[in-house]
Backbone as CSV, one residue per row, in Angstrom:
resi,resn,N_x,N_y,N_z,CA_x,CA_y,CA_z,C_x,C_y,C_z
1,MET,28.162,8.084,10.431,27.641,7.424,9.238,26.199,6.991,9.481
2,SER,25.373,7.129,8.466,23.978,6.713,8.565,23.849,5.237,8.235
3,ALA,22.821,4.629,8.802,22.545,3.222,8.525,21.071,3.067,8.226
4,PHE,20.732,1.997,7.528,19.327,1.709,7.270,18.668,1.237,8.569
5,PRO,17.344,1.396,8.683,16.646,0.932,9.886,16.764,-0.580,10.043
6,ALA,16.645,-1.022,11.291,16.674,-2.459,11.547,15.494,-3.155,10.879
7,LEU,14.353,-2.468,10.840,13.145,-3.022,10.234,12.441,-1.925,9.456
8,VAL,12.059,-2.226,8.233,11.262,-1.319,7.415,9.931,-1.994,7.120
9,LEU,8.848,-1.318,7.435,7.515,-1.806,7.104,6.955,-0.938,5.992
10,PHE,6.410,-1.585,4.994,5.893,-0.887,3.823,4.384,-1.073,3.703
11,ASP,3.721,-0.051,3.217,2.402,-0.214,2.614,2.607,-0.984,1.306
12,LEU,1.535,-1.497,0.734,1.675,-2.274,-0.507,1.229,-1.466,-1.725
13,ASP,-0.068,-1.257,-1.884,-0.583,-0.558,-3.064,-0.147,0.901,-3.062
14,GLY,0.510,1.315,-4.121,0.950,2.692,-4.234,2.289,2.970,-3.598
15,THR,2.853,1.986,-2.912,4.158,2.157,-2.276,5.162,1.175,-2.868
16,LEU,4.885,-0.110,-2.746,5.711,-1.123,-3.401,5.123,-1.555,-4.733
17,LEU,3.804,-1.597,-4.797,3.122,-2.209,-5.936,2.281,-1.192,-6.701
18,ASP,2.499,-1.130,-7.994,1.649,-0.326,-8.874,0.481,-1.207,-9.297
19,SER,-0.517,-1.264,-8.438,-1.662,-2.156,-8.645,-2.810,-1.492,-9.386
20,ALA,-2.656,-0.219,-9.732,-3.752,0.494,-10.398,-4.217,-0.197,-11.679
21,PRO,-3.323,-0.762,-12.510,-3.823,-1.438,-13.710,-4.771,-2.598,-13.415
22,ASP,-4.517,-3.354,-12.336,-5.451,-4.413,-11.939,-6.787,-3.813,-11.507
23,MET,-6.717,-2.699,-10.807,-7.935,-2.071,-10.300,-8.799,-1.515,-11.435
24,VAL,-8.167,-0.876,-12.415,-8.962,-0.328,-13.519,-9.564,-1.460,-14.336
25,ALA,-8.857,-2.580,-14.467,-9.438,-3.740,-15.157,-10.674,-4.241,-14.416
26,THR,-10.618,-4.172,-13.082,-11.743,-4.623,-12.262,-12.962,-3.726,-12.461
27,VAL,-12.789,-2.418,-12.299,-13.952,-1.536,-12.408,-14.483,-1.495,-13.836
28,ASN,-13.615,-1.714,-14.809,-14.103,-1.699,-16.190,-14.910,-2.958,-16.510
29,GLN,-14.609,-4.059,-15.858,-15.492,-5.223,-16.008,-16.858,-4.925,-15.397
30,MET,-16.862,-4.258,-14.256,-18.126,-3.884,-13.626,-18.920,-2.937,-14.526
31,ARG,-18.248,-1.981,-15.125,-18.939,-1.031,-15.995,-19.448,-1.717,-17.268
32,ALA,-18.646,-2.638,-17.820,-19.064,-3.339,-19.034,-20.339,-4.142,-18.782
33,ARG,-20.457,-4.739,-17.599,-21.665,-5.490,-17.267,-22.908,-4.609,-17.301
34,ARG,-22.701,-3.316,-17.124,-23.818,-2.381,-17.061,-23.919,-1.539,-18.325
35,GLY,-23.177,-1.921,-19.335,-23.243,-1.236,-20.611,-22.596,0.127,-20.622
36,LEU,-21.635,0.343,-19.733,-20.957,1.641,-19.628,-19.576,1.568,-20.251
37,PRO,-19.064,2.674,-20.773,-17.734,2.662,-21.393,-16.628,2.510,-20.357
38,ALA,-15.491,2.081,-20.822,-14.343,1.876,-19.932,-13.783,3.210,-19.458
39,LEU,-13.223,3.183,-18.255,-12.526,4.338,-17.712,-11.037,4.232,-18.048
40,ALA,-10.387,5.370,-18.124,-8.945,5.399,-18.305,-8.251,5.139,-16.971
41,LEU,-7.023,4.670,-17.042,-6.242,4.417,-15.835,-6.180,5.661,-14.954
42,ALA,-6.036,6.830,-15.566,-5.918,8.069,-14.797,-7.167,8.361,-13.976
43,ASP,-8.321,7.820,-14.393,-9.561,8.056,-13.663,-9.610,7.277,-12.353
44,VAL,-8.914,6.169,-12.305,-8.985,5.266,-11.160,-7.765,5.406,-10.250
45,ARG,-6.621,5.687,-10.839,-5.349,5.651,-10.103,-5.363,6.441,-8.788
46,PRO,-5.900,7.657,-8.729,-5.826,8.403,-7.467,-6.562,7.765,-6.303
47,HIS,-7.474,6.833,-6.595,-8.329,6.273,-5.551,-7.844,4.932,-5.020
48,VAL,-6.782,4.384,-5.607,-6.397,3.006,-5.307,-6.071,2.808,-3.836
49,SER,-5.360,3.738,-3.220,-4.951,3.559,-1.831,-6.123,3.639,-0.855
50,ARG,-7.295,4.056,-1.327,-8.449,4.219,-0.436,-9.331,2.977,-0.374
51,GLY,-9.024,1.954,-1.167,-9.742,0.702,-1.040,-10.864,0.506,-2.040
52,ALA,-11.504,-0.662,-1.931,-12.507,-1.087,-2.900,-13.708,-0.149,-2.940
53,ARG,-14.134,0.333,-1.790,-15.301,1.207,-1.765,-15.026,2.511,-2.514
54,ALA,-13.843,3.087,-2.288,-13.500,4.344,-2.949,-13.386,4.157,-4.448
55,MET,-12.823,3.022,-4.881,-12.681,2.788,-6.314,-14.026,2.530,-6.969
56,THR,-14.906,1.825,-6.271,-16.243,1.598,-6.804,-17.003,2.914,-6.915
57,SER,-16.859,3.758,-5.908,-17.518,5.058,-5.941,-16.992,5.919,-7.079
58,ALA,-15.682,5.859,-7.323,-15.102,6.630,-8.428,-15.583,6.111,-9.780
59,ALA,-15.780,4.804,-9.865,-16.225,4.202,-11.125,-17.697,4.476,-11.403
60,PHE,-18.473,4.683,-10.329,-19.910,4.922,-10.470,-20.298,6.138,-9.620
61,PRO,-19.900,7.323,-10.052,-20.081,8.514,-9.221,-21.539,8.879,-8.958
62,ASP,-22.468,8.359,-9.747,-23.877,8.668,-9.539,-24.548,7.734,-8.536
63,TRP,-23.830,6.721,-8.095,-24.424,5.761,-7.172,-24.511,6.335,-5.760
64,SER,-25.505,5.875,-5.009,-25.608,6.224,-3.598,-24.562,5.435,-2.808
65,GLU,-24.323,5.863,-1.589,-23.374,5.142,-0.735,-23.822,3.700,-0.518
66,GLU,-25.136,3.514,-0.382,-25.660,2.156,-0.186,-25.394,1.281,-1.402
67,ASP,-25.555,1.849,-2.604,-25.284,1.079,-3.823,-23.805,0.716,-3.920
68,VAL,-22.949,1.660,-3.550,-21.504,1.402,-3.596,-21.142,0.277,-2.642
69,ILE,-21.630,0.345,-1.421,-21.319,-0.690,-0.430,-21.814,-2.051,-0.903
70,ALA,-23.003,-2.072,-1.506,-23.569,-3.338,-1.982,-22.744,-3.946,-3.103
71,ALA,-22.026,-3.115,-3.856,-21.243,-3.608,-4.995,-19.818,-4.003,-4.633
72,VAL,-19.384,-3.729,-3.408,-18.005,-4.057,-3.027,-17.707,-5.556,-3.170
73,PRO,-18.604,-6.469,-2.771,-18.308,-7.895,-2.999,-18.085,-8.229,-4.472
74,GLU,-18.847,-7.592,-5.355,-18.635,-7.812,-6.786,-17.241,-7.328,-7.195
75,PHE,-16.867,-6.154,-6.713,-15.527,-5.635,-7.002,-14.468,-6.648,-6.562
76,LEU,-14.585,-7.143,-5.347,-13.570,-8.053,-4.811,-13.535,-9.371,-5.575
77,ASP,-14.707,-9.865,-5.970,-14.752,-11.110,-6.743,-14.017,-10.950,-8.072
78,ILE,-14.272,-9.853,-8.767,-13.610,-9.625,-10.049,-12.122,-9.395,-9.847
79,TYR,-11.774,-8.593,-8.839,-10.374,-8.299,-8.577,-9.571,-9.576,-8.358
80,GLY,-10.182,-10.536,-7.678,-9.493,-11.802,-7.440,-9.154,-12.551,-8.718
81,THR,-9.901,-12.312,-9.782,-9.637,-13.003,-11.052,-8.573,-12.313,-11.893
82,VAL,-8.281,-11.041,-11.612,-7.274,-10.310,-12.399,-6.034,-9.991,-11.571
83,LEU,-5.993,-10.453,-10.339,-4.925,-10.116,-9.405,-3.545,-10.373,-10.003
84,GLY,-2.748,-9.331,-10.107,-1.376,-9.463,-10.578,-1.206,-9.593,-12.076
85,GLN,-2.311,-9.572,-12.833,-2.191,-9.754,-14.285,-1.656,-8.512,-14.986
86,TYR,-1.943,-7.351,-14.428,-1.584,-6.104,-15.107,-0.641,-5.228,-14.270
87,GLY,-0.739,-5.319,-12.968,0.104,-4.526,-12.090,1.483,-5.149,-11.923
88,ALA,2.382,-4.395,-11.312,3.750,-4.861,-11.075,4.377,-3.966,-10.014
89,ALA,5.475,-4.437,-9.456,6.218,-3.597,-8.523,6.697,-2.346,-9.248
90,PHE,6.690,-1.231,-8.546,7.223,0.001,-9.126,8.694,-0.189,-9.499
91,ALA,9.119,0.482,-10.553,10.522,0.454,-10.937,11.381,0.924,-9.772
92,GLY,12.409,0.181,-9.471,13.305,0.530,-8.380,13.022,-0.182,-7.082
93,VAL,11.834,-0.771,-6.945,11.489,-1.442,-5.689,12.389,-2.642,-5.435
94,GLU,12.623,-3.458,-6.445,13.449,-4.648,-6.239,14.871,-4.266,-5.807
95,THR,15.425,-3.243,-6.426,16.757,-2.784,-6.032,16.761,-2.299,-4.585
96,LEU,15.703,-1.590,-4.182,15.600,-1.118,-2.809,15.545,-2.286,-1.833
97,LEU,14.714,-3.271,-2.122,14.592,-4.407,-1.213,15.911,-5.170,-1.111
98,GLN,16.590,-5.341,-2.212,17.885,-6.015,-2.185,18.903,-5.209,-1.381
99,THR,18.856,-3.885,-1.501,19.769,-3.034,-0.748,19.539,-3.176,0.747
100,LEU,18.282,-3.194,1.158,17.968,-3.386,2.570,18.456,-4.745,3.054
101,GLU,18.218,-5.769,2.265,18.624,-7.114,2.661,20.141,-7.218,2.799
102,LYS,20.869,-6.638,1.853,22.332,-6.687,1.909,22.879,-5.923,3.106
103,ALA,22.130,-4.903,3.530,22.546,-4.115,4.692,22.190,-4.793,6.016
104,GLY,21.498,-5.927,5.947,21.104,-6.647,7.148,19.789,-6.202,7.746
105,SER,19.070,-5.336,7.051,17.760,-4.900,7.522,16.688,-5.913,7.126
106,ARG,15.675,-6.014,7.954,14.505,-6.808,7.587,13.404,-5.877,7.097
107,TRP,12.496,-6.436,6.305,11.382,-5.630,5.809,10.115,-6.477,5.784
108,GLY,8.987,-5.784,5.884,7.707,-6.463,5.855,6.647,-5.549,5.263
109,ILE,5.438,-6.069,5.157,4.349,-5.354,4.498,3.129,-5.312,5.414
110,ILE,2.634,-4.102,5.640,1.394,-3.891,6.401,0.446,-3.138,5.478
111,THR,-0.578,-3.804,5.004,-1.503,-3.238,4.030,-2.924,-3.335,4.543
112,ASN,-3.803,-2.489,4.037,-5.231,-2.632,4.323,-5.929,-3.532,3.308
113,LYS,-5.196,-4.002,2.320,-5.759,-4.960,1.359,-6.136,-6.246,2.096
114,PRO,-7.259,-6.889,1.741,-7.582,-8.175,2.363,-6.401,-9.137,2.265
115,ILE,-6.156,-9.857,3.333,-4.946,-10.678,3.406,-4.921,-11.751,2.314
116,ARG,-6.075,-12.242,1.890,-6.063,-13.286,0.861,-5.468,-12.765,-0.442
117,PHE,-5.708,-11.504,-0.747,-5.142,-10.928,-1.957,-3.656,-10.619,-1.776
118,ALA,-3.321,-10.044,-0.638,-1.916,-9.727,-0.386,-1.064,-10.995,-0.402
119,ARG,-1.562,-12.050,0.218,-0.799,-13.304,0.272,-0.659,-13.916,-1.119
120,ALA,-1.702,-13.817,-1.930,-1.637,-14.389,-3.278,-0.627,-13.671,-4.166
121,LEU,-0.400,-12.379,-3.891,0.545,-11.614,-4.702,2.001,-11.934,-4.383
122,MET,2.277,-12.403,-3.186,3.672,-12.563,-2.763,4.493,-13.477,-3.677
123,PRO,4.010,-14.680,-4.030,4.814,-15.505,-4.939,4.938,-14.929,-6.337
124,GLN,3.938,-14.181,-6.777,4.032,-13.541,-8.087,5.171,-12.526,-8.121
125,LEU,5.402,-11.887,-6.987,6.430,-10.864,-6.881,7.774,-11.420,-6.417
126,GLY,7.778,-12.681,-5.997,9.007,-13.285,-5.488,9.338,-12.866,-4.070
127,TRP,8.333,-12.488,-3.297,8.563,-11.940,-1.964,8.109,-12.862,-0.837
128,GLU,7.534,-14.019,-1.161,6.887,-14.816,-0.117,7.870,-15.299,0.945
129,LYS,9.152,-15.504,0.580,10.142,-15.970,1.555,11.046,-14.844,2.033
130,ARG,10.842,-13.645,1.509,11.731,-12.532,1.842,11.088,-11.547,2.818
131,SER,9.799,-11.379,2.715,9.099,-10.463,3.611,9.032,-11.077,5.012
132,ALA,9.524,-10.325,6.004,9.581,-10.857,7.367,8.208,-11.002,7.986
133,ILE,7.257,-10.186,7.533,5.888,-10.266,8.038,4.953,-9.686,6.984
134,LEU,3.750,-10.211,6.929,2.723,-9.729,6.011,1.403,-9.683,6.768
135,LEU,0.824,-8.494,6.873,-0.473,-8.326,7.525,-1.408,-7.591,6.586
136,GLY,-2.638,-8.076,6.483,-3.658,-7.428,5.676,-4.627,-6.651,6.546
137,GLY,-5.567,-5.993,5.880,-6.527,-5.185,6.611,-7.462,-5.982,7.491
138,ASP,-7.589,-7.279,7.219,-8.455,-8.139,8.025,-7.666,-9.168,8.824
139,SER,-6.363,-8.948,8.997,-5.546,-9.884,9.774,-5.755,-9.734,11.272
140,LEU,-6.052,-8.514,11.712,-6.203,-8.215,13.131,-7.532,-7.504,13.363
141,ALA,-7.789,-7.150,14.605,-9.057,-6.497,14.943,-9.127,-5.057,14.443
142,GLU,-7.974,-4.456,14.156,-7.918,-3.081,13.675,-7.047,-3.008,12.434
143,ARG,-7.257,-1.969,11.641,-6.441,-1.719,10.461,-5.951,-0.278,10.505
144,LYS,-4.987,0.052,9.642,-4.531,1.441,9.575,-5.718,2.378,9.293
145,PRO,-5.783,3.541,9.947,-4.717,4.238,10.661,-4.504,3.841,12.113
146,HIS,-5.198,2.815,12.593,-4.931,2.324,13.945,-3.510,1.760,13.981
147,PRO,-2.789,1.954,15.076,-1.399,1.476,15.134,-1.241,-0.012,15.382
148,LEU,-2.327,-0.725,15.685,-2.206,-2.127,16.077,-1.399,-2.975,15.089
149,PRO,-1.644,-2.909,13.772,-0.865,-3.779,12.883,0.637,-3.496,12.939
150,LEU,1.016,-2.238,13.062,2.436,-1.886,13.120,3.048,-2.355,14.438
151,LEU,2.324,-2.165,15.526,2.825,-2.612,16.818,2.920,-4.133,16.875
152,HIS,1.940,-4.802,16.282,1.963,-6.269,16.249,3.178,-6.764,15.468
153,ALA,3.464,-6.135,14.341,4.620,-6.542,13.540,5.912,-6.381,14.323
154,CYS,6.053,-5.251,14.994,7.262,-5.027,15.787,7.393,-6.059,16.909
155,GLU,6.275,-6.344,17.569,6.306,-7.328,18.645,6.692,-8.710,18.117
156,GLN,6.101,-9.103,16.994,6.393,-10.418,16.431,7.859,-10.552,16.009
157,LEU,8.444,-9.448,15.562,9.810,-9.488,15.044,10.844,-9.031,16.060
158,GLY,10.393,-8.655,17.249,11.323,-8.297,18.306,12.062,-6.993,18.062
159,ILE,11.396,-6.033,17.423,12.003,-4.739,17.117,11.177,-3.637,17.784
160,ALA,11.845,-2.726,18.464,11.138,-1.590,19.058,10.614,-0.680,17.953
161,PRO,9.408,-0.139,18.097,8.869,0.742,17.054,9.811,1.889,16.681
162,ALA,10.530,2.417,17.647,11.436,3.530,17.362,12.588,3.118,16.459
163,ASP,12.853,1.807,16.356,13.935,1.305,15.503,13.419,0.839,14.144
164,CYS,12.157,1.119,13.883,11.520,0.736,12.624,11.097,2.004,11.893
165,VAL,10.917,1.902,10.590,10.372,3.002,9.797,9.227,2.456,8.959
166,TYR,8.134,3.206,8.897,7.018,2.825,8.037,7.010,3.716,6.800
167,VAL,6.813,3.102,5.638,6.803,3.814,4.362,5.438,3.625,3.713
168,GLY,4.747,4.727,3.424,3.427,4.613,2.808,3.056,5.860,2.031
169,ASP,2.041,5.722,1.185,1.654,6.816,0.285,0.348,7.488,0.669
170,ASP,-0.186,7.176,1.862,-1.476,7.711,2.273,-1.370,8.318,3.668
171,ARG,-2.209,9.305,3.951,-2.205,9.930,5.276,-2.380,8.889,6.382
172,ARG,-3.202,7.884,6.134,-3.440,6.864,7.156,-2.159,6.135,7.532
173,ASP,-1.241,5.994,6.571,0.031,5.339,6.856,0.852,6.145,7.852
174,ILE,0.891,7.448,7.638,1.668,8.313,8.513,1.025,8.374,9.899
175,GLU,-0.303,8.454,9.932,-1.003,8.482,11.216,-0.766,7.195,12.000
176,ALA,-0.820,6.064,11.319,-0.592,4.784,11.997,0.816,4.700,12.558
177,ALA,1.790,5.134,11.772,3.179,5.090,12.229,3.375,5.951,13.468
178,HIS,2.888,7.172,13.432,3.079,8.068,14.558,2.336,7.578,15.795
179,ALA,1.154,7.005,15.605,0.414,6.460,16.743,1.152,5.277,17.368
180,ALA,1.972,4.613,16.559,2.760,3.480,17.055,4.114,3.911,17.616
181,GLY,4.423,5.200,17.557,5.717,5.676,18.012,6.833,5.369,17.037
182,MET,6.497,5.391,15.754,7.416,4.970,14.698,7.609,6.114,13.709
183,PRO,8.845,6.414,13.296,9.034,7.416,12.240,8.471,6.923,10.915
184,ALA,8.121,7.885,10.054,7.440,7.531,8.810,8.039,8.263,7.627
185,ILE,7.927,7.614,6.474,8.298,8.212,5.197,7.045,8.286,4.335
186,ALA,6.757,9.457,3.797,5.666,9.618,2.837,6.202,9.333,1.441
187,ALA,5.639,8.318,0.795,6.058,7.906,-0.550,5.326,8.775,-1.573
188,LEU,5.976,9.793,-2.048,5.317,10.761,-2.925,5.100,10.236,-4.338
189,TRP,5.653,9.076,-4.650,5.423,8.484,-5.978,4.102,7.718,-6.022
190,GLY,3.395,7.626,-4.916,2.221,6.766,-4.838,0.956,7.407,-5.344
191,TYR,-0.180,6.881,-4.879,-1.498,7.290,-5.344,-2.059,8.372,-4.430
192,ARG,-2.463,9.475,-5.022,-3.047,10.552,-4.220,-4.201,11.187,-4.971
193,GLN,-5.205,11.615,-4.216,-6.301,12.368,-4.790,-5.900,13.832,-4.903
194,SER,-6.639,14.591,-5.704,-6.230,15.950,-6.040,-6.128,16.857,-4.813
195,GLY,-6.933,16.613,-3.794,-6.911,17.473,-2.616,-5.893,17.090,-1.566
196,ASP,-5.192,15.993,-1.769,-4.217,15.539,-0.783,-3.016,16.479,-0.742
197,GLU,-2.514,16.721,0.455,-1.324,17.539,0.645,-0.331,16.755,1.506
198,PRO,0.421,15.844,0.908,1.288,14.959,1.690,2.330,15.677,2.526
199,LEU,2.743,16.855,2.104,3.728,17.577,2.892,3.154,18.041,4.224
200,ALA,1.823,18.011,4.350,1.167,18.399,5.600,0.894,17.201,6.511
201,TRP,1.241,16.005,6.073,0.942,14.823,6.879,1.859,14.685,8.088
202,GLY,3.003,15.342,8.048,3.910,15.294,9.192,4.911,14.161,9.177
203,ALA,5.111,13.522,8.047,6.113,12.456,7.966,7.508,13.009,8.231
204,GLU,8.343,12.184,8.819,9.719,12.610,9.087,10.478,12.880,7.798
205,LYS,10.154,12.130,6.742,10.771,12.341,5.442,9.698,12.269,4.364
206,ASN,9.796,13.131,3.371,8.946,13.087,2.180,9.864,12.750,1.012
207,ILE,9.657,11.575,0.436,10.584,11.060,-0.572,9.883,11.003,-1.924
208,ALA,10.477,11.671,-2.911,9.829,11.811,-4.211,10.055,10.618,-5.122
209,ALA,11.162,9.907,-4.962,11.501,8.818,-5.881,12.107,7.660,-5.101
210,ILE,11.791,6.453,-5.522,12.237,5.262,-4.811,13.750,5.199,-4.708
211,ASP,14.461,5.579,-5.757,15.915,5.432,-5.720,16.568,6.342,-4.687
212,MET,15.865,7.350,-4.185,16.405,8.171,-3.107,16.607,7.343,-1.838
213,LEU,15.836,6.274,-1.688,15.933,5.443,-0.491,17.097,4.463,-0.549
214,LEU,17.824,4.461,-1.637,19.047,3.647,-1.709,20.172,4.260,-0.888
215,ASP,20.013,5.501,-0.505,20.992,6.219,0.313,20.471,6.248,1.744
216,ALA,21.174,5.611,2.655,20.730,5.532,4.047,20.576,6.897,4.694
217,ARG,21.249,7.908,4.175,21.154,9.255,4.748,19.774,9.874,4.519
218,ASN,19.004,9.313,3.604,17.663,9.842,3.338,16.581,9.204,4.196
219,TRP,16.981,8.319,5.113,16.028,7.687,6.021,15.986,8.460,7.320
220,PRO,14.842,8.440,8.017,14.769,9.092,9.347,15.750,8.461,10.323
């Protein structure tokens, strides 16, 4: 019989949280300040997992790299004012988390999102007392795809990496998991750019829909 992992670590944006609506609201405020028309959600969604710089670049494709970098603080300031207003957990996530909890598994979140934003979202989602660990991109000296955050989480929770599974929607998630000696699941429902080929990332499992993870046999 199959069992759920002792510990499941999740990416946040594009894996547990559909945060793209918050992100498009952010870049559209930036564009409105400059007299530019609003972008559609579909224009921004593929870039969400790549962070503030990638989303700013997508919103202003004519800008130089220096201009994009200079505007990242503005992006973050605006994002902080709309955090959680439009986004929500993906359908099926709450059922999945409850299933893991009932099975005796622990779960946590390792994201590259700044920790102040990730921490602020937890009570909105009802996860602040349920997530066993929460690490942001600036919590430690390294961020994904470096394995340090995943290894730190395992050490803090007393779980060997081989007994944990990492679930994420970006190549960096799979690379971080493998560098940590941890099996990985590629969340195919997440955010991807047109050139991404998730089946080539080497994840132990490629899962198309969240409800597939309700069956322990679909886990590595």
